[in-house]
C-alpha positions in Angstrom: 123.4 116.4 94.2 124.3 113.4 92.6 127.4 115.3 90.6 129.2 117.0 93.6 127.8 115.1 96.3 128.3 116.8 99.6 129.8 120.3 97.7 127.1 123.2 97.1 128.9 126.6 96.2 127.4 129.4 98.8 125.8 131.7 96.3 123.3 128.5 95.5 122.8 127.5 99.1 119.2 127.6 100.2 120.6 127.3 103.9 123.5 126.1 105.9 125.2 123.1 105.5 123.3 122.5 102.5 126.0 120.0 101.4 126.4 117.8 104.4 122.2 117.3 104.6 122.7 116.6 100.8 125.4 113.7 101.1 123.3 112.7 104.1 120.0 112.0 102.3 121.7 110.8 99.4 123.2 107.9 101.9 119.5 107.1 102.9 118.3 106.4 99.8 121.2 103.6 98.9 120.6 102.3 102.3 117.1 102.5 101.6 117.7 100.0 98.8 118.7 96.4 100.6 115.8 97.6 103.4 113.7 97.0 100.5 115.3 94.0 99.3 116.2 92.2 102.0 113.5 92.0 105.2 110.7 90.7 103.7 111.7 87.5 102.5 113.6 86.7 105.7 110.9 87.9 107.7 108.7 85.4 105.6 110.9 83.0 105.9 111.3 83.1 109.9 107.7 83.1 110.3 107.4 79.8 108.1 109.7 78.2 110.2 108.1 79.3 113.3 104.7 77.4 112.2 106.9 74.6 111.3 108.6 74.1 114.5 105.3 75.4 116.4 103.2 72.1 115.4 106.2 69.7 115.1 106.2 69.3 111.1 102.7 67.6 111.3 99.5 69.1 110.0 95.7 67.3 109.6 94.9 67.4 105.9 91.8 70.2 107.1 94.1 72.4 108.3 95.7 72.9 105.0 92.5 73.4 103.2 91.7 75.8 105.8 94.9 77.7 105.4 94.4 77.3 101.5 91.2 79.0 102.0 92.7 81.5 104.4 95.5 82.7 102.5 93.6 82.6 98.7 96.1 79.4 97.1 99.4 82.3 97.2 101.9 80.3 98.5 103.9 80.8 95.4 104.9 84.3 97.1 105.2 83.7 100.4 102.2 85.0 101.7 100.6 81.6 102.6 100.7 80.2 105.4 100.8 76.3 104.3 103.7 73.9 103.8 105.1 75.1 100.4 107.7 78.2 100.7 110.5 79.1 98.2 113.0 81.5 99.7 114.1 81.7 96.2 111.1 82.8 94.4 110.1 85.0 97.0 113.4 87.1 96.6 113.0 87.0 93.3 109.8 88.9 93.4 110.6 90.9 96.2 113.9 91.9 93.8 112.1 92.8 90.9 109.4 95.1 93.2 112.6 96.8 94.2 114.4 97.5 91.1 110.8 98.5 89.7 110.7 101.2 92.7 113.6 101.8 92.6 113.6 103.0 88.6 110.0 104.3 89.5 111.9 106.9 91.6 115.1 107.7 89.4 112.2 108.4 86.2 109.4 110.1 88.6 111.9 112.3 89.6 113.4 113.0 86.4 109.7 113.5 84.9 109.0 116.1 87.8 111.5 118.4 86.3 109.2 119.5 83.5 107.9 121.9 86.1 111.2 123.1 86.4 111.0 123.4 82.1 108.1 125.6 82.8 109.2 127.8 85.3 111.8 128.4 82.9 109.9 128.9 79.3 107.2 131.4 81.9 110.3 133.5 82.5 111.6 133.5 78.8 107.9 134.4 78.2 107.9 137.3 80.9 111.7 138.6 79.2 110.5 138.5 75.9 106.9 140.4 76.3 108.4 143.1 78.0 111.1 143.8 75.7 109.4 143.7 72.5 106.6 146.2 73.5 107.5 148.0 76.7 111.4 148.2 76.3 111.6 148.2 72.2 108.6 150.2 71.4 106.8 152.1 74.0 110.4 153.8 75.6 112.0 154.3 72.2 109.2 156.0 70.9 109.7 158.9 73.6 105.8 159.1 73.4 103.7 158.7 76.9 100.6 157.4 74.5 102.3 154.8 73.0 104.1 153.8 76.1 100.7 153.9 77.5 99.6 150.9 75.1 102.6 149.0 75.0 102.4 148.5 79.0 98.5 147.7 77.7 99.2 145.4 75.5 102.5 143.9 77.5 99.6 143.9 80.2 97.6 142.0 78.2 100.1 139.0 77.0 100.8 138.4 80.4 97.3 138.1 81.9 96.7 136.0 78.8 99.4 133.9 77.9 101.1 133.7 81.4 98.6 133.9 83.8 96.2 132.0 81.5 97.8 129.6 79.3 101.3 128.7 81.4 99.1 128.4 84.8 96.7 125.6 83.1 99.7 123.8 81.5 101.3 123.8 85.1 98.4 122.6 86.3 97.6 120.1 84.1 101.2 118.8 84.7 101.2 119.0 88.0 97.9 117.2 88.2 99.0 114.5 85.8 102.7 114.0 88.1 100.2 113.6 91.1 98.3 111.0 89.5 101.1 108.5 87.2 104.3 109.3 89.2 103.3 110.1 93.3 100.2 108.0 93.7 101.7 104.6 92.2 103.9 104.4 95.5 101.2 103.6 97.6 97.5 103.9 95.7 95.8 100.2 94.9 92.3 101.2 93.7 90.7 98.6 96.3 88.8 100.0 98.4 84.5 101.1 98.1 83.6 102.6 94.4 81.9 105.6 94.6 78.2 105.4 94.2 77.1 109.4 93.7 73.9 110.1 95.8 70.7 109.8 93.8 66.8 110.2 94.3 66.0 108.0 91.6 68.0 105.1 92.9 66.7 105.1 96.3 63.2 105.4 94.8 64.0 102.2 93.0 65.3 100.2 96.0 
């Protein structure tokens, strides 16, 4: 998609018009970067200026204390509602988040390619098992009994190695990718801790 945007050989196309669709998706990815960077600082700045204009630049000290308590004293990052607002600091903070998100998207996409590598290894193992057992041993022997034994060995290898070990490996990789790469885009872990039901705890209460 990135090396030859807008061009996909006909033999590699999954759907019609895949080249222009990929170019459109790349365009959306590039447009998303300034959308991640710019709106939040300017919206916070406009919100701050609107509150300043609404109270005419004057606010009692008691209101300052109340706003500090509500905002948790986090005025430096532009999340508070008090007088202190540093647009440059908010912009730098948002720039760090944007760079981290963009680099994370690239590295996570590359990390997901390990599933593709697993599928290639799976295909190669299948080919090796089939050639070394059935084709080279079973068919060359011209013996129905030997062919039966080699097909049985190939079936055991396929079930034990490919269906067992390879499936478990792909499952663990997919689980790790989901937990590390996918969930870090939105998961904060700020909910209620899970407390499993217990008769002992209920009786103690």
